[in-house]
GUDREN-366990 format. One record per residue (C-alpha): x, y, z; residue in one letter. Coordinates in Angstrom, 1 decimal, m for minus. Last residue first. Layout:
N
<<X,Y,Z>,"a">
...
***
This chain:
256
<<m2.7,32.7,m35.6>,"r">
<<m1.6,32.9,m32.0>,"l">
<<m0.1,30.0,m30.2>,"v">
<<2.6,29.6,m32.8>,"k">
<<5.4,29.7,m30.2>,"a">
<<6.8,32.7,m32.1>,"k">
<<3.4,34.3,m32.1>,"e">
<<3.1,33.8,m28.4>,"l">
<<6.5,35.4,m27.9>,"a">
<<5.6,38.4,m30.1>,"a">
<<2.4,38.9,m28.2>,"v">
<<4.2,38.9,m24.9>,"i">
<<6.9,41.3,m26.2>,"r">
<<4.1,43.7,m27.5>,"a">
<<2.3,43.6,m24.1>,"p">
<<5.6,44.2,m22.1>,"a">
<<6.7,47.3,m24.0>,"v">
<<4.9,50.0,m22.0>,"s">
<<5.0,48.0,m18.8>,"a">
<<8.9,48.2,m18.7>,"d">
<<10.0,45.4,m16.4>,"e">
<<10.3,42.7,m18.9>,"v">
<<11.8,39.5,m17.4>,"i">
<<12.9,36.8,m19.9>,"e">
<<13.0,33.2,m18.7>,"g">
<<16.2,31.4,m18.0>,"a">
<<17.1,28.8,m20.6>,"a">
<<15.8,25.3,m20.1>,"r">
<<18.3,22.6,m19.5>,"r">
<<18.8,20.2,m22.4>,"v">
<<17.6,16.7,m21.5>,"v">
<<20.4,14.3,m20.9>,"d">
<<21.4,11.9,m23.7>,"e">
<<20.4,8.5,m24.8>,"a">
<<21.3,6.5,m27.9>,"a">
<<20.6,3.2,m29.8>,"v">
<<17.7,1.9,m27.7>,"v">
<<16.4,m1.3,m29.3>,"k">
<<12.9,m2.4,m30.2>,"q">
<<11.7,m5.8,m31.5>,"a">
<<12.3,m7.4,m28.1>,"s">
<<12.6,m11.2,m28.1>,"a">
<<10.2,m12.7,m25.7>,"v">
<<7.8,m14.2,m28.2>,"e">
<<10.7,m15.5,m30.4>,"s">
<<12.0,m17.5,m27.4>,"s">
<<8.7,m19.3,m27.2>,"a">
<<6.4,m18.8,m24.2>,"l">
<<5.3,m21.8,m22.2>,"s">
<<4.6,m19.6,m19.1>,"l">
<<6.8,m21.8,m16.9>,"d">
<<9.5,m21.6,m19.5>,"s">
<<9.5,m17.8,m19.3>,"v">
<<10.0,m18.0,m15.6>,"s">
<<7.5,m17.8,m12.7>,"l">
<<7.9,m16.8,m9.1>,"t">
<<5.3,m17.1,m6.4>,"a">
<<5.4,m14.6,m3.5>,"v">
<<5.1,m16.2,m0.1>,"p">
<<3.3,m14.0,2.5>,"t">
<<5.4,m13.4,5.7>,"q">
<<7.0,m10.1,4.7>,"k">
<<3.8,m8.8,3.3>,"a">
<<1.9,m9.9,6.5>,"r">
<<4.3,m7.8,8.6>,"v">
<<3.8,m4.8,6.4>,"v">
<<0.0,m5.2,6.5>,"g">
<<0.0,m5.4,10.3>,"k">
<<2.1,m2.2,10.5>,"f">
<<m0.5,m0.6,8.3>,"s">
<<0.2,0.2,4.6>,"p">
<<m0.7,3.8,3.6>,"y">
<<m3.9,3.9,1.6>,"r">
<<m4.0,5.1,m2.0>,"p">
<<m6.2,8.2,m2.5>,"e">
<<m8.7,7.4,m5.3>,"n">
<<m9.5,7.5,m9.0>,"a">
<<m7.7,10.8,m9.7>,"a">
<<m4.4,8.9,m10.3>,"t">
<<m6.0,7.2,m13.2>,"t">
<<m7.4,3.7,m13.5>,"v">
<<m7.0,1.1,m16.2>,"a">
<<m9.6,m1.6,m16.2>,"l">
<<m9.2,m4.9,m18.2>,"v">
<<m12.4,m6.9,m18.6>,"c">
<<m14.2,m10.0,m17.3>,"p">
<<m16.8,m8.6,m16.9>,"l">
<<m19.1,m6.5,m19.0>,"p">
<<m18.3,m2.8,m19.7>,"c">
<<m20.3,0.3,m18.9>,"e">
<<m19.2,3.8,m19.9>,"l">
<<m19.8,7.3,m18.6>,"v">
<<m17.7,9.9,m20.4>,"n">
<<m15.6,12.6,m18.8>,"y">
<<m14.5,16.2,m19.0>,"g">
<<m13.1,17.9,m22.1>,"r">
<<m9.7,16.2,m22.4>,"a">
<<m11.3,12.9,m21.3>,"t">
<<m11.6,10.9,m18.0>,"q">
<<m13.7,7.8,m18.2>,"r">
<<m16.4,7.7,m15.5>,"e">
<<m16.9,4.0,m14.9>,"v">
<<m19.5,1.3,m14.7>,"r">
<<m18.3,m2.3,m14.3>,"v">
<<m20.7,m5.1,m15.2>,"v">
<<m21.3,m8.7,m14.1>,"g">
<<m23.5,m7.8,m11.2>,"t">
<<m22.7,m4.2,m10.3>,"t">
<<m19.3,m2.5,m9.9>,"l">
<<m18.9,1.3,m9.7>,"e">
<<m15.6,3.0,m10.6>,"i">
<<m14.6,6.7,m10.8>,"r">
<<m11.5,8.1,m12.6>,"r">
<<m11.2,5.4,m15.2>,"a">
<<m8.6,6.4,m17.9>,"f">
<<m9.1,3.1,m19.8>,"t">
<<m11.9,0.5,m20.1>,"v">
<<m11.0,m2.7,m21.8>,"s">
<<m12.8,m5.6,m23.5>,"p">
<<m11.1,m9.0,m23.4>,"l">
<<m9.4,m11.0,m26.2>,"d">
<<m6.5,m11.9,m23.9>,"l">
<<m3.9,m10.5,m26.3>,"l">
<<m6.1,m7.5,m27.0>,"q">
<<m6.7,m6.8,m23.3>,"a">
<<m3.0,m7.0,m22.7>,"i">
<<m2.3,m4.5,m25.5>,"t">
<<m4.9,m2.1,m24.1>,"m">
<<m3.4,m2.2,m20.6>,"p">
<<0.2,m1.9,m21.9>,"l">
<<0.0,1.1,m24.2>,"t">
<<0.6,4.0,m21.9>,"g">
<<4.2,4.2,m23.1>,"t">
<<5.4,6.1,m20.0>,"s">
<<8.5,3.9,m19.6>,"g">
<<9.7,5.2,m16.2>,"d">
<<6.6,6.6,m14.6>,"t">
<<4.5,3.7,m15.8>,"s">
<<1.2,4.2,m17.6>,"e">
<<m2.6,4.2,m16.9>,"v">
<<m2.4,2.0,m13.9>,"g">
<<m3.8,m1.6,m14.1>,"t">
<<m6.8,m3.6,m12.9>,"v">
<<m7.7,m7.1,m14.3>,"i">
<<m11.2,m8.2,m13.4>,"l">
<<m13.0,m11.5,m13.3>,"d">
<<m9.7,m13.5,m13.2>,"y">
<<m9.6,m17.1,m14.3>,"a">
<<m5.9,m17.6,m13.4>,"g">
<<m3.1,m19.1,m15.5>,"r">
<<m4.1,m16.8,m18.4>,"r">
<<m2.9,m13.8,m16.4>,"l">
<<0.7,m15.1,m16.5>,"a">
<<0.5,m15.4,m20.3>,"a">
<<m0.9,m11.9,m20.5>,"a">
<<1.9,m10.6,m18.3>,"l">
<<4.5,m12.1,m20.6>,"v">
<<2.9,m10.9,m23.8>,"r">
<<2.4,m7.4,m22.4>,"a">
<<6.0,m7.2,m21.4>,"t">
<<7.1,m8.4,m24.8>,"v">
<<5.0,m5.7,m26.4>,"l">
<<6.3,m2.9,m24.1>,"a">
<<10.0,m3.7,m24.7>,"d">
<<12.0,m6.3,m22.7>,"a">
<<15.4,m5.0,m21.7>,"g">
<<16.1,m8.1,m19.5>,"a">
<<13.4,m10.7,m20.2>,"l">
<<15.7,m13.6,m21.0>,"l">
<<17.3,m13.2,m17.5>,"p">
<<13.9,m14.4,m16.1>,"d">
<<11.5,m13.0,m13.5>,"t">
<<7.7,m13.3,m13.5>,"v">
<<6.6,m12.2,m10.0>,"l">
<<3.3,m13.4,m8.5>,"v">
<<1.7,m12.1,m5.3>,"g">
<<m1.3,m13.0,m3.2>,"r">
<<m3.7,m11.4,m0.8>,"q">
<<m3.5,m7.7,m1.7>,"v">
<<m4.2,m5.3,1.2>,"g">
<<m1.7,m2.4,1.1>,"m">
<<1.1,m4.6,2.5>,"a">
<<0.5,m7.0,m0.3>,"i">
<<1.0,m4.2,m2.8>,"a">
<<4.2,m3.2,m1.1>,"r">
<<5.3,m6.9,m1.3>,"r">
<<4.8,m6.9,m5.0>,"v">
<<6.8,m3.7,m5.5>,"a">
<<9.6,m5.0,m3.3>,"a">
<<9.8,m8.3,m5.2>,"f">
<<10.7,m6.2,m8.2>,"a">
<<14.4,m6.2,m7.0>,"s">
<<14.6,m9.8,m8.2>,"a">
<<14.3,m8.7,m11.8>,"p">
<<11.0,m7.7,m13.5>,"g">
<<7.5,m8.8,m14.3>,"m">
<<4.6,m8.2,m11.8>,"s">
<<1.3,m9.7,m10.7>,"i">
<<m0.6,m8.7,m7.6>,"a">
<<m3.4,m11.1,m6.8>,"t">
<<m6.6,m9.8,m5.3>,"v">
<<m9.4,m11.8,m3.6>,"e">
<<m13.0,m10.8,m3.5>,"g">
<<m15.8,m10.6,m1.0>,"s">
<<m17.5,m7.9,m3.2>,"n">
<<m16.9,m4.6,m1.3>,"a">
<<m13.5,m5.6,0.0>,"e">
<<m12.4,m6.8,m3.4>,"a">
<<m13.5,m3.6,m5.1>,"i">
<<m11.6,m1.6,m2.6>,"r">
<<m8.5,m3.8,m2.9>,"v">
<<m8.5,m3.4,m6.7>,"a">
<<m8.9,0.3,m6.6>,"a">
<<m6.1,0.7,m4.1>,"e">
<<m3.8,m1.5,m6.1>,"v">
<<m4.5,0.5,m9.3>,"a">
<<m3.9,3.8,m7.4>,"h">
<<m0.6,2.5,m6.1>,"e">
<<0.2,1.5,m9.7>,"d">
<<0.6,5.2,m10.6>,"g">
<<3.3,5.6,m7.9>,"p">
<<5.3,2.7,m9.3>,"d">
<<6.0,0.3,m6.4>,"l">
<<9.6,1.0,m5.4>,"v">
<<13.0,m0.2,m6.6>,"g">
<<16.4,m0.1,m5.0>,"e">
<<19.1,m1.1,m7.5>,"r">
<<20.9,m4.4,m7.4>,"g">
<<19.6,m5.3,m10.8>,"d">
<<17.7,m2.4,m12.3>,"r">
<<20.1,m0.5,m14.4>,"k">
<<18.1,1.3,m17.1>,"l">
<<19.0,0.4,m20.6>,"l">
<<21.4,2.4,m22.7>,"f">
<<23.4,m0.6,m23.9>,"n">
<<26.3,0.5,m21.7>,"d">
<<24.0,0.6,m18.6>,"s">
<<22.0,3.6,m17.6>,"l">
<<21.7,5.0,m14.1>,"e">
<<18.8,6.5,m12.3>,"p">
<<19.4,9.3,m9.7>,"r">
<<17.9,8.3,m6.4>,"v">
<<14.9,10.0,m4.7>,"s">
<<12.5,8.7,m7.4>,"p">
<<13.4,5.1,m6.5>,"n">
<<13.4,3.3,m9.9>,"p">
<<10.1,1.7,m10.8>,"a">
<<8.9,m1.8,m9.8>,"s">
<<5.7,m2.5,m11.7>,"k">
<<2.2,m3.7,m10.6>,"v">
<<m0.6,m5.4,m12.4>,"l">
<<m3.7,m6.0,m10.3>,"v">
<<m5.6,m9.3,m10.7>,"a">
<<m9.1,m9.7,m9.3>,"i">
<<m11.0,m12.9,m8.5>,"k">
<<m14.5,m12.5,m7.2>,"m">
***
């Protein structure tokens, strides 16, 4: 069974991110880590591979610093790694990213493509479904529990009111939530193997994509810090507290 897991290099959460003059996140020369949400996707892919004699390939798009995310996935149990990196992709929007990753996925006949729900930096949440559309594959999103039988994946799909039980034929795109599993910590043997395993690199020309296909249609025109929240109000007088709470809820339009 051939499985692909999509991984992204996200800014190190312990380091304050910086924006360039064109309001894009500075990534070159900055330390990146495997996106926390993608750790659950890697864990899901590795578990499925272990139970079905499969092989997992981690595929990413980004600058040279994204190698770290791919190697982290290998340290967790992935067998192969692919990084699509090209100066033409700097500042790529979600649609361009989906086109590039879909082109990379077409190079391998994968039975299952596993992703996280959304990245911690972009948070668009559109990539899994867009890739499925571009590859003409069915998709199952927000999977919190996964079972694989012959040619079919059965999942509990998380919803606002609980969950739905869905079945989807393979091949398909599967997006897993953080509730799906507890990601394993890489072993020393896995870390050593990650350093020794070659990671294939691809460019836009390798994927036979036209310049128009990697031209972003979106542009960031401004960015500013989030306004700090004002301090909360403390009401010590129990006789007036209920009325103040009701007034606050009415102002927030919680009460009708």
